[in-house]
TINUVEX-597518 format. One record per residue (C-alpha): x, y, z; chain; residue number from 0; residue in one letter. Coordinates in steps of 0.25 Angstrom, whole numbers, padded with zeros to 4 digits. Each point is the difference from the previous one (the first is absolute). Layout:
<sites>
xx_yy_zz_cadena_num_residuo
X_Y_Z_A_NUM_a
...
</sites>
This chain:
<sites>
xx_yy_zz_cadena_num_residuo
0217_0290_0199_A_0_m
0000_-0005_-0015_A_1_a
-0001_-0016_0004_A_2_n
-0005_-0008_0010_A_3_e
0015_-0004_0001_A_4_g
0006_-0015_0000_A_5_s
0007_-0011_0007_A_6_v
0012_-0007_-0006_A_7_f
0011_-0012_0003_A_8_k
0014_0004_-0002_A_9_r
0013_-0006_0001_A_10_c
0015_0005_0000_A_11_a
0006_-0011_-0010_A_12_c
0007_0005_-0012_A_13_r
0001_-0004_-0015_A_14_d
0013_-0004_-0007_A_15_e
0002_0014_-0002_A_16_a
0000_0005_0014_A_17_g
-0014_0006_-0002_A_18_r
-0012_-0001_0012_A_19_p
-0010_-0010_-0004_A_20_l
-0009_0006_0011_A_21_g
-0014_-0006_-0003_A_22_v
0004_-0007_-0012_A_23_k
0008_-0010_0007_A_24_c
-0004_-0015_-0005_A_25_a
0002_-0004_0017_A_26_r
-0010_0008_0005_A_27_l
-0012_-0011_-0005_A_28_k
0000_-0015_0002_A_29_r
-0001_-0007_-0012_A_30_p
-0016_-0001_0002_A_31_s
-0001_0015_0000_A_32_g
-0002_0003_0015_A_33_a
0008_0011_0006_A_34_w
0013_-0007_0006_A_35_s
0001_0003_0016_A_36_s
0016_-0004_-0002_A_37_a
0003_0012_-0009_A_38_h
0000_0015_-0002_A_39_g
-0010_0008_0009_A_40_s
-0012_0010_-0002_A_41_w
-0003_0014_-0002_A_42_g
-0010_0010_-0005_A_43_f
0000_0013_-0007_A_44_q
-0011_0011_-0003_A_45_i
0001_0015_-0005_A_46_e
0000_0010_0008_A_47_l
-0005_0014_-0001_A_48_p
0009_0010_-0005_A_49_r
0010_0007_0008_A_50_t
-0005_0015_0002_A_51_a
0011_0003_-0010_A_52_e
-0007_-0010_-0011_A_53_g
0010_-0010_-0002_A_54_r
-0007_-0015_0000_A_55_r
0005_-0009_0011_A_56_r
-0005_-0015_0004_A_57_q
0000_-0008_0013_A_58_a
0007_-0012_0000_A_59_r
0005_-0010_0010_A_60_r
0006_-0014_-0001_A_61_t
0006_-0011_0008_A_62_g
-0013_-0003_0007_A_63_l
-0002_-0015_0004_A_64_a
-0014_-0003_-0008_A_65_d
-0009_0003_-0010_A_66_q
-0010_0002_0011_A_67_a
0009_0011_0009_A_68_g
0002_0008_-0016_A_69_a
-0015_0001_-0001_A_70_r
-0001_0004_0014_A_71_r
0009_0010_-0001_A_72_e
-0004_0005_-0014_A_73_l
-0015_0002_0008_A_74_g
0007_0009_0011_A_75_k
0006_0010_-0010_A_76_v
-0013_0001_-0008_A_77_k
-0009_0001_0014_A_78_a
0011_0011_0003_A_79_l
-0003_0006_-0013_A_80_l
-0015_0000_0002_A_81_e
0001_0010_0012_A_82_v
0003_0010_-0009_A_83_a
-0014_-0001_-0005_A_84_e
0002_0005_-0014_A_85_g
0007_0013_0006_A_86_d
0012_0003_-0009_A_87_a
0008_0008_0009_A_88_d
-0005_-0011_0012_A_89_a
0006_-0013_-0010_A_90_e
0013_0008_-0004_A_91_v
0003_0000_0018_A_92_v
-0005_-0014_0000_A_93_v
0010_-0007_-0013_A_94_a
0012_0009_0007_A_95_d
-0001_-0005_0014_A_96_v
-0003_-0015_-0007_A_97_i
0013_0002_-0009_A_98_a
0010_0005_0012_A_99_a
-0006_-0013_0009_A_100_a
0003_-0009_-0013_A_101_l
0013_0006_-0002_A_102_k
0004_-0001_0014_A_103_a
-0005_-0015_0000_A_104_r
-0010_0004_0013_A_105_r
-0013_-0005_0002_A_106_e
-0011_0007_-0007_A_107_l
-0007_0008_0010_A_108_p
-0014_-0003_0004_A_109_g
-0013_0006_-0005_A_110_i
-0003_0009_0013_A_111_e
0015_0004_0000_A_112_e
-0002_0005_-0014_A_113_m
-0012_0007_0003_A_114_k
0007_0007_0011_A_115_r
0011_0004_-0009_A_116_r
-0011_0006_-0009_A_117_l
-0009_0007_0010_A_118_l
0012_0004_0010_A_119_g
-0007_-0008_0012_A_120_g
-0004_-0014_0006_A_121_p
-0012_-0005_-0006_A_122_v
-0011_-0006_0007_A_123_r
-0006_-0014_-0002_A_124_a
-0014_0004_0005_A_125_e
-0008_0013_-0002_A_126_v
-0005_0006_0013_A_127_p
-0013_0005_0003_A_128_t
-0003_0013_0003_A_129_l
-0002_-0002_0013_A_130_a
0015_-0006_0002_A_131_q
0005_0012_-0009_A_132_w
-0005_0012_0008_A_133_l
0004_-0008_0012_A_134_g
0015_-0002_-0006_A_135_e
0000_0015_-0005_A_136_w
-0005_0006_0012_A_137_l
0012_-0006_0008_A_138_g
0011_0004_-0009_A_139_a
-0004_0013_0001_A_140_r
0009_0005_0010_A_141_a
0001_0014_-0002_A_142_d
-0017_0004_0002_A_143_l
-0003_0010_0010_A_144_a
-0007_-0009_0011_A_145_p
-0012_0010_-0003_A_146_k
0001_-0005_-0014_A_147_t
0001_-0016_0003_A_148_r
-0011_0001_0010_A_149_m
-0008_0005_-0012_A_150_s
0003_-0009_-0011_A_151_y
-0003_-0013_0011_A_152_q
-0013_0006_0003_A_153_c
-0003_0000_-0015_A_154_h
0006_-0014_-0003_A_155_i
-0007_-0006_0013_A_156_d
-0015_0008_-0002_A_157_r
-0001_-0001_-0016_A_158_y
0011_-0005_-0008_A_159_l
0002_-0013_0006_A_160_v
-0015_-0003_0003_A_161_p
-0004_0002_-0014_A_162_h
0011_-0004_-0008_A_163_l
0010_-0006_0007_A_164_g
-0003_-0014_-0004_A_165_w
0003_0005_-0017_A_166_v
0014_-0006_-0003_A_167_r
0009_0014_-0005_A_168_l
0001_-0005_-0015_A_169_d
-0014_0001_-0002_A_170_r
-0006_0011_0008_A_171_l
-0006_0009_-0008_A_172_a
-0007_0012_-0002_A_173_v
-0015_-0004_0002_A_174_g
0005_-0007_0013_A_175_h
0004_0013_0005_A_176_v
-0014_0007_-0006_A_177_q
-0007_-0011_0007_A_178_a
0008_0003_0014_A_179_m
-0005_0014_0000_A_180_f
-0012_-0002_-0006_A_181_e
-0003_-0009_0012_A_182_a
0006_0012_0009_A_183_i
-0010_0010_-0003_A_184_a
-0011_-0010_-0001_A_185_q
0003_-0003_0016_A_186_e
0003_0015_0002_A_187_a
-0015_0003_-0006_A_188_e
-0007_-0011_0009_A_189_h
0009_0005_0012_A_190_v
-0005_0015_-0001_A_191_q
-0014_-0003_-0003_A_192_a
-0001_-0009_0013_A_193_c
0004_0011_0008_A_194_k
-0011_0008_-0006_A_195_a
-0010_-0010_0002_A_196_s
-0010_0003_0012_A_197_e
0000_-0015_0003_A_198_d
0009_0001_0015_A_199_v
0004_-0015_-0003_A_200_g
0004_0003_-0015_A_201_v
0008_0012_0005_A_202_r
0006_-0008_0011_A_203_a
0003_-0010_-0010_A_204_s
0012_0008_-0007_A_205_v
0004_0008_0013_A_206_r
0015_0002_-0001_A_207_g
0002_-0006_-0015_A_208_r
0009_0011_-0006_A_209_r
-0004_0005_-0015_A_210_v
0011_0001_-0009_A_211_p
-0002_0012_-0008_A_212_g
0006_0004_-0014_A_213_l
0011_0006_0006_A_214_a
0003_-0015_0007_A_215_t
-0004_-0007_-0013_A_216_r
0012_0009_-0008_A_217_h
0009_-0003_0010_A_218_r
-0001_-0015_0000_A_219_i
0001_0001_-0013_A_220_r
0014_0008_0000_A_221_a
0005_-0012_0010_A_222_t
-0004_-0010_-0010_A_223_l
0006_0007_-0010_A_224_r
0012_0002_0008_A_225_s
0002_-0016_0003_A_226_a
-0003_-0003_-0014_A_227_l
0011_0009_-0006_A_228_s
0009_-0008_0008_A_229_a
-0005_-0013_-0005_A_230_a
0002_0007_-0015_A_231_v
0013_0003_0004_A_232_a
0005_-0013_0005_A_233_r
0007_-0009_-0010_A_234_p
-0005_-0013_0006_A_235_d
-0015_0004_-0002_A_236_l
-0008_-0003_-0011_A_237_p
-0008_0015_0000_A_238_v
0001_0009_-0010_A_239_q
-0011_0009_0001_A_240_v
-0005_0007_0014_A_241_n
-0014_-0001_-0001_A_242_v
-0004_0010_0012_A_243_a
0005_0011_-0009_A_244_s
-0011_-0004_-0008_A_245_h
-0012_-0001_0009_A_246_a
-0010_0011_-0001_A_247_a
-0004_0008_0013_A_248_l
-0007_0013_-0001_A_249_p
0007_0012_0002_A_250_s
0004_0005_0015_A_251_c
0003_0015_0001_A_252_a
0010_0005_0010_A_253_r
-0010_0003_0012_A_254_k
0004_0015_0003_A_255_r
-0003_0008_0012_A_256_p
-0013_0007_0004_A_257_l
-0001_0012_0009_A_258_v
-0012_0000_0011_A_259_w
-0008_0011_-0007_A_260_t
-0013_0006_0007_A_261_v
-0009_-0008_-0009_A_262_e
0007_-0013_0001_A_263_r
0002_0002_0015_A_264_v
-0016_0001_0001_A_265_r
-0003_-0012_-0009_A_266_r
0011_-0007_0010_A_267_y
-0010_0005_0013_A_268_q
-0013_-0002_-0007_A_269_e
0004_-0014_-0007_A_270_k
0013_-0005_0004_A_271_g
0005_0002_-0014_A_272_e
0015_0000_-0001_A_273_v
0003_0005_-0015_A_274_p
0014_-0007_-0001_A_275_s
0009_-0009_0007_A_276_a
0010_0011_0000_A_277_v
-0005_0012_0007_A_278_m
0006_0013_0006_A_279_v
-0004_0011_0008_A_280_w
0000_0014_-0003_A_281_t
0010_0008_0007_A_282_p
-0011_0006_0010_A_283_e
-0002_-0015_0003_A_284_q
0015_-0003_0002_A_285_t
0001_0011_0010_A_286_a
-0013_-0004_0008_A_287_a
0007_-0013_-0001_A_288_f
0014_0003_0006_A_289_l
-0008_0010_0010_A_290_a
-0006_-0012_0006_A_291_r
0014_-0009_-0002_A_292_a
0007_0011_0008_A_293_a
-0006_-0005_0014_A_294_q
0006_-0015_-0004_A_295_d
0014_-0004_0003_A_296_r
0003_-0004_-0014_A_297_l
-0003_0015_-0005_A_298_y
0014_0001_-0006_A_299_p
-0001_-0011_-0008_A_300_l
-0015_0003_-0005_A_301_f
0006_0015_-0003_A_302_h
0011_-0006_-0008_A_303_l
-0008_-0010_-0009_A_304_i
-0009_0013_-0003_A_305_a
0009_0009_-0004_A_306_l
0011_-0009_-0007_A_307_k
-0006_-0011_-0003_A_308_g
0009_-0011_0003_A_309_p
-0007_-0014_-0001_A_310_r
-0004_-0008_0012_A_311_r
0010_-0009_0001_A_312_g
0011_0010_-0002_A_313_e
-0005_0009_0012_A_314_a
-0001_-0012_0008_A_315_v
0014_-0005_-0004_A_316_a
0007_0014_0003_A_317_l
0012_0001_0007_A_318_q
0006_0011_0010_A_319_w
0014_-0002_-0008_A_320_e
-0007_0004_-0013_A_321_h
-0006_0012_0005_A_322_v
0009_0012_-0001_A_323_r
-0010_0011_0007_A_324_l
0013_0011_-0002_A_325_d
-0001_-0002_-0014_A_326_e
-0016_-0001_0000_A_327_a
0002_-0013_-0007_A_328_q
-0005_-0015_0000_A_329_i
0007_-0011_-0009_A_330_d
-0011_-0010_-0002_A_331_i
0009_-0015_-0001_A_332_c
-0009_-0013_0006_A_333_s
-0015_-0002_0002_A_334_q
-0008_-0009_0009_A_335_v
-0009_-0009_-0010_A_336_v
-0011_-0006_0005_A_337_q
-0003_-0016_-0004_A_338_l
-0013_-0004_0005_A_339_g
0002_0005_0015_A_340_w
0015_-0003_0001_A_341_k
0009_0009_-0004_A_342_t
0014_0002_-0006_A_343_i
0011_0012_-0001_A_344_t
0007_0001_-0014_A_345_t
0003_0011_-0009_A_346_t
-0008_0009_-0010_A_347_p
-0001_-0011_-0014_A_348_k
0003_0012_-0010_A_349_s
0011_0011_-0001_A_350_e
-0008_0009_0000_A_351_a
-0007_-0006_0013_A_352_g
0014_0004_0008_A_353_r
0000_0014_0000_A_354_r
0001_0013_0009_A_355_t
-0014_0008_0004_A_356_i
0003_0015_0005_A_357_t
-0008_0006_0012_A_358_l
-0006_0012_0003_A_359_d
0004_0009_0011_A_360_a
-0015_-0007_0008_A_361_e
0003_-0014_-0001_A_362_t
0014_0003_0005_A_363_v
-0004_0006_0011_A_364_q
-0009_-0012_0003_A_365_l
0010_-0009_-0002_A_366_l
0010_0007_0010_A_367_r
-0012_0000_0009_A_368_a
-0003_-0015_-0002_A_369_w
0015_-0005_0002_A_370_r
-0001_0008_0014_A_371_k
-0012_-0007_0004_A_372_r
0006_-0014_-0004_A_373_q
0013_0003_0008_A_374_a
-0010_0001_0011_A_375_a
-0008_-0011_-0002_A_376_e
0014_-0008_-0001_A_377_r
0004_0005_0013_A_378_l
-0014_-0004_0006_A_379_a
0001_-0014_-0006_A_380_a
0013_-0003_0006_A_381_g
0005_-0013_-0004_A_382_q
-0016_-0004_-0007_A_383_e
0006_0009_-0010_A_384_w
0002_-0007_-0015_A_385_v
0010_0008_-0006_A_386_d
-0005_-0002_-0014_A_387_s
0005_0013_-0006_A_388_g
-0012_0004_-0007_A_389_r
-0005_0015_0000_A_390_v
-0016_-0005_0002_A_391_f
-0001_-0011_0012_A_392_t
-0009_-0004_0012_A_393_h
0004_0006_0013_A_394_v
0009_-0012_0002_A_395_d
0008_0003_-0012_A_396_g
-0006_-0012_-0008_A_397_s
-0002_0002_-0014_A_398_g
-0015_0003_-0005_A_399_l
-0007_-0010_-0008_A_400_h
-0005_0006_-0014_A_401_p
-0014_-0006_0003_A_402_g
-0002_0006_0011_A_403_w
0004_0013_-0004_A_404_v
-0011_-0001_-0009_A_405_s
-0011_-0003_0009_A_406_r
0007_0010_0009_A_407_l
-0004_0011_-0012_A_408_f
-0013_-0005_-0003_A_409_c
-0005_0000_0014_A_410_r
0006_0017_0000_A_411_i
-0007_0004_-0014_A_412_a
-0013_-0007_0006_A_413_a
0001_0008_0012_A_414_e
0003_0013_-0007_A_415_a
-0014_-0004_-0009_A_416_g
0007_0000_-0012_A_417_l
-0003_-0009_-0013_A_418_p
0008_-0014_-0001_A_419_p
0013_0001_-0006_A_420_i
0012_-0011_0001_A_421_t
0013_0004_0006_A_422_l
0007_-0001_-0014_A_423_h
-0010_0010_-0003_A_424_g
0005_0011_0009_A_425_l
0014_-0003_-0008_A_426_r
-0009_0002_-0014_A_427_h
-0005_0013_0008_A_428_g
0014_0005_0003_A_429_a
0004_-0001_-0016_A_430_a
-0012_0006_-0005_A_431_s
-0001_0011_0010_A_432_l
0017_0002_-0004_A_433_s
-0003_0003_-0014_A_434_l
-0013_0008_0004_A_435_a
0010_0010_0006_A_436_a
0008_0000_-0014_A_437_e
0012_-0010_0006_A_438_v
0008_-0003_-0012_A_439_d
-0005_-0014_-0004_A_440_v
0015_-0004_-0001_A_441_k
0001_0003_0015_A_442_v
-0013_-0006_0004_A_443_v
0003_-0013_-0009_A_444_s
0014_-0001_0007_A_445_a
-0004_0001_0013_A_446_e
-0013_-0010_-0001_A_447_l
0011_-0012_-0006_A_448_g
-0008_0001_-0014_A_449_h
0008_-0007_-0011_A_450_s
-0005_0012_-0010_A_451_s
-0005_0013_0000_A_452_t
-0010_-0003_-0009_A_453_w
-0007_-0010_0009_A_454_f
-0001_0011_0012_A_455_t
-0005_0010_-0009_A_456_q
-0010_-0010_-0007_A_457_d
-0006_-0005_0013_A_458_t
0000_0014_0009_A_459_y
0000_0011_-0009_A_460_q
-0015_0003_0000_A_461_s
-0006_-0006_0012_A_462_v
-0004_0013_0009_A_463_f
-0012_0006_-0010_A_464_p
0003_0013_0004_A_465_e
0013_-0002_-0006_A_466_v
-0005_-0003_-0013_A_467_a
-0010_0011_0000_A_468_r
0011_0010_0004_A_469_e
0007_-0005_-0014_A_470_a
-0013_0001_-0007_A_471_a
-0001_0014_0004_A_472_e
0015_0004_-0002_A_473_a
-0002_-0006_-0014_A_474_t
-0012_0008_-0003_A_475_a
0006_0014_0005_A_476_a
0011_-0003_-0009_A_477_l
-0009_-0002_-0012_A_478_v
-0009_0013_0004_A_479_r
0012_0007_0001_A_480_a
0005_-0002_-0014_A_481_g
-0013_0003_-0007_A_482_a
-0001_0014_0003_A_483_g
-0010_0009_0006_A_484_p
-0011_-0001_-0011_A_485_g
0000_-0015_0000_A_486_a
-0013_-0006_0004_A_487_p
-0004_-0003_0015_A_488_g
0011_0012_0002_A_489_r
</sites>
């Protein structure tokens, strides 16, 4: 802006030659020198930023009733130009809007409307606190899977709002986030120390208190980062930096499955030591489990998970209409998701999760026999039969609860005298067994519903130590074969 602009008074009078007098008309003022209220009208003008093509221009309006009104209109133009905050491109846009309004003799837009035009959305009068924004952000995420929504809500209710909810969104700093994680870590150390105390009262004081581990803290940060990314993208919020992205946490390596070797089983039996949160059985241990599970009505369910690795919710949700025994295939099209103890049935959340699994002859035979048994149970139940359409059901046809299936699995495993794994660990074992049997990793990845073969191979390729030993021996044998008869060690 070249100047501060000016206001003026002018009229339509002309001189003897017919030229307009404009601001030079003597009648514009009284003999006393004061402005005449009965002659002429007021106006203003101010230099605008140049057009996008570089042409000079002015904002000018006349025909205003009084000097005060002219000054107010000039002030509006100057205030609108300040919205651009010195951004040359924004100044051009603001000037275009002002020029268009003046040319059309329209009212100049207000400050908030100009911000909306510049920023592409409505502008808030007040900046929300983090607690207010988290509620608004989560409420607008209609695309979230129910389990993901529940996880986000848990992070918000337990950690983000109690620690940071009071902070205004535009004042949230990396230090706030860092302090939250330090407080969470200190609380976790306190709870762990109390649980390890020899004092019964101290242990009782933290009974039932869950300790957020490092992996949980990473997920909390991911929730905050997602919410703040949405805030940064909103033109009506003065948030420029996603501070969650700059908060430091120790690295958290992905937990890979460990197999229950003889030594690990011995330490577990002596000390109760479980070396990893993700454990799998050896082929022999899996066989021992299936031998015991064969005595249970739901043996075909556990057999399917142990050999083909569908997720628990996928196996529980499996419908007969998606089973093609003549083709030895099942289609994974749905899953039962557990929310607390409640359940909902949804489709798999990824494209890779919607897949077809090819069955071996033994599994096909088991499922044929199971279908006959279920048909007999349906006849016996009569009108009490619940027509769920599911493959694996209770004796009345009602669907299985995933948590109930997990409890049954753990009971059968304990009765078989096996070291503990989760039901999901049975799926991990199926993946490891397939790779150990030299099934192509692309096939294993596709049937497990993984999004990439890299994940499958990186997670499961070296689970069984005997497979690793065989690979090492094969490599050494290859080297020895190329070394010749006179090489050392031959």
